[in-house]
C-alpha positions in Angstrom: 0.0 0.0 -0.2 1.2 3.6 -0.8 -0.5 4.9 2.4 -0.1 3.6 5.8 -1.5 4.8 9.1 0.9 4.9 12.1 -0.3 3.6 15.4 1.0 6.8 17.0 -0.4 9.1 14.3 -3.5 11.3 15.2 -6.8 10.7 13.3 -6.6 11.3 9.6 -2.9 11.9 9.7 -1.8 9.5 6.8 1.8 8.7 6.4 2.9 8.4 2.6 6.1 6.6 2.6 6.5 6.9 6.4 6.2 10.8 6.1 3.3 12.8 7.6 1.3 15.3 5.5 3.0 18.3 7.3 6.4 17.2 6.4 5.5 16.5 3.0 4.3 20.0 2.8 7.4 21.5 4.3 9.4 19.4 1.6 7.2 20.8 -1.3 7.9 24.5 0.3 11.5 24.0 0.5 11.5 22.8 -3.2 9.6 25.9 -4.3 12.1 28.2 -2.4 14.9 26.5 -4.0 13.0 26.9 -7.5 12.6 30.5 -6.7 16.2 31.1 -6.0 16.9 29.5 -9.5 14.3 31.8 -11.3 14.5 35.0 -9.2 18.4 34.7 -9.3 18.9 34.5 -13.0 15.5 36.3 -14.4 14.8 38.7 -11.7 11.5 38.8 -9.6 9.7 41.1 -12.0 10.3 38.7 -15.1 9.3 35.4 -13.0 6.0 33.7 -13.2 4.5 31.1 -11.0 4.6 28.7 -13.7 8.2 29.2 -14.1 8.9 28.4 -10.5 6.8 25.3 -10.3 8.8 24.1 -13.3 12.0 24.6 -11.6 10.8 23.1 -8.3 9.5 20.1 -10.3 5.9 20.5 -8.7 2.5 21.5 -10.1 0.9 24.7 -9.5 -1.4 23.6 -7.2 1.2 23.0 -4.7 2.5 26.6 -5.1 -0.7 27.9 -3.8 -0.7 25.4 -1.0 2.1 27.4 0.7 2.1 30.8 -0.8 -0.6 33.0 -2.1 1.5 35.5 -4.0 5.0 35.6 -5.7 6.1 38.3 -3.4 5.2 36.1 -0.4 7.7 33.3 -2.1 10.1 36.2 -2.7 10.0 36.9 1.1 10.4 33.5 2.1 13.4 32.9 -0.3 15.0 36.3 1.0 14.5 35.1 4.6 16.1 31.8 3.8 19.3 33.6 2.4 19.3 36.0 5.3 19.4 32.9 7.8 22.0 31.1 5.8 24.2 34.3 5.7 23.9 35.1 9.4 24.7 31.8 10.4 28.1 31.6 8.3 28.8 35.0 9.8 28.4 34.2 13.4 30.3 31.1 12.6 33.3 32.9 11.2 33.2 35.4 14.2 33.7 32.5 16.7 36.8 31.7 14.9 37.9 35.1 14.4 40.9 37.2 16.2 39.0 39.0 19.0 39.9 42.5 17.9 37.6 45.0 15.9 39.7 44.8 12.7 40.3 40.9 13.4 36.6 40.4 13.5 35.5 42.7 10.5 37.7 40.9 7.9 36.2 37.5 8.1 32.8 39.0 8.4 33.3 40.8 5.1 34.9 37.7 3.6 31.7 35.5 4.3 29.4 38.2 2.9 31.6 38.3 -0.4 32.1 34.6 -0.7 28.3 34.3 0.0 27.2 36.1 -3.2 30.2 34.9 -5.1 29.8 31.2 -4.8 25.9 31.7 -5.7 25.4 34.9 -7.8 21.6 34.1 -7.5 22.1 35.2 -3.9 23.1 38.5 -4.9 20.6 39.0 -7.3 17.9 38.4 -4.6 19.3 40.2 -1.8 21.3 43.2 -3.2 19.1 43.9 -6.4 15.4 42.7 -6.3 14.8 42.8 -2.7 14.5 46.6 -3.1 11.7 46.6 -5.5 9.2 43.8 -4.6 7.0 45.4 -2.0 6.9 47.0 1.3 7.3 43.8 3.3 10.3 42.6 1.6 11.9 46.1 2.0 11.3 46.0 5.7 12.9 42.8 5.9 15.9 43.9 4.0 16.0 47.0 6.2 16.0 44.6 9.3 19.1 42.7 7.8 20.9 45.9 7.3 20.1 47.1 10.8 21.2 43.6 12.2 24.7 44.1 10.8 24.7 47.9 11.5 24.5 46.7 15.2 27.3 44.3 15.0 29.3 47.0 13.1 28.3 49.7 15.8 29.8 47.4 18.3 33.1 47.3 16.7 33.2 51.0 15.9 32.6 51.6 19.8 35.8 49.7 20.3 37.6 51.7 17.6 36.5 55.1 18.6 37.8 56.7 22.0 35.4 57.9 24.6 36.9 61.4 23.9 35.4 61.3 20.4 31.9 60.0 21.1 30.5 63.5 21.6 31.6 64.4 18.1 30.6 61.3 16.2 27.2 59.7 15.7 28.3 56.1 15.7 24.6 55.0 14.4 25.1 57.0 11.3 28.7 56.0 11.0 27.8 52.2 11.1 24.7 52.9 8.8 27.3 54.4 6.5 29.8 51.7 6.7 27.2 48.9 6.0 26.1 50.9 2.9 29.7 51.2 1.7 30.3 47.5 2.0 27.0 46.7 0.2 27.7 49.2 -2.7 31.1 47.6 -3.0 29.8 44.3 -3.2 27.2 45.0 -5.7 29.6 46.7 -7.9 31.8 43.6 -7.6 28.8 41.4 -8.6 28.1 43.5 -11.5 31.6 43.5 -12.9 31.2 39.7 -12.9 33.7 39.2 -9.7 36.6 39.7 -11.9 38.5 41.2 -9.1 40.2 38.7 -6.7 38.4 38.6 -3.3 41.5 39.0 -1.4 41.9 42.5 -3.0 38.1 43.4 -2.5 38.4 42.4 1.2 41.5 44.8 1.5 39.7 47.6 -0.3 36.5 47.0 2.0 39.0 47.4 4.9 40.7 50.4 4.1 38.1 52.9 5.5 38.3 51.2 8.7 42.2 51.1 9.0 41.9 54.7 7.9 39.5 55.6 11.0 41.8 53.6 13.1 45.2 55.4 12.0 43.3 59.0 12.4 42.3 58.2 15.7 45.9 57.0 16.8 47.3 60.0 15.1 44.9 62.4 17.1 45.9 60.7 20.3 48.2 63.1 22.8 51.5 62.1 22.7 52.3 60.5 26.1 56.0 59.7 25.3 58.6 61.1 27.9 60.3 64.4 27.2 63.9 65.0 27.0 65.7 67.0 29.4 65.9 69.5 26.5 62.3 69.8 25.9 61.7 70.2 29.8 63.9 73.2 30.0 62.2 74.5 27.1 
């Protein structure tokens, strides 16, 4: 028989091949997200149809509407999946990083750049189309930027001395740095990832190194004075 009822299954919960209906639906939903990444990531959201996503997912259209009402809802789920993957990889890299502000920035940047280079479809979804689907997707994109801006602010708080805090808005600075990272990554993607990633990472780190150098230069000179200087 193709279907069997488990002794421990609730009434009307038929197992097909040992899999409950809820699990089968979850697997179909995951297939739709995989298909969406393929079509959104190659053709773009506005050129995509439900039928094309279902063909890529090897499912009929009735299964699309089982999990999603509209293509924007599917795009939101696809973006959310990529967001979770990227954040997971970022946190894993930070656990292995040198525990200094610059030492942690470098692997975080590299993870992000590798994430879009290794699968450019991710970059198309996260960096290009996410800004033009609808307000809900734009809100999730903004939340992602704020998450990374919060981490950036923590790094900048360690870089910027307390004496400069009154002159600098760390929230604006963190947002600006994240914006710079995103624009740099987008340009790199548009150029077909032609530039070696090591050079892109070093370029991306330069503003942070410049900020650190500026702060070091502005520190008061605490070196001991010579006897000649004291007499003067």
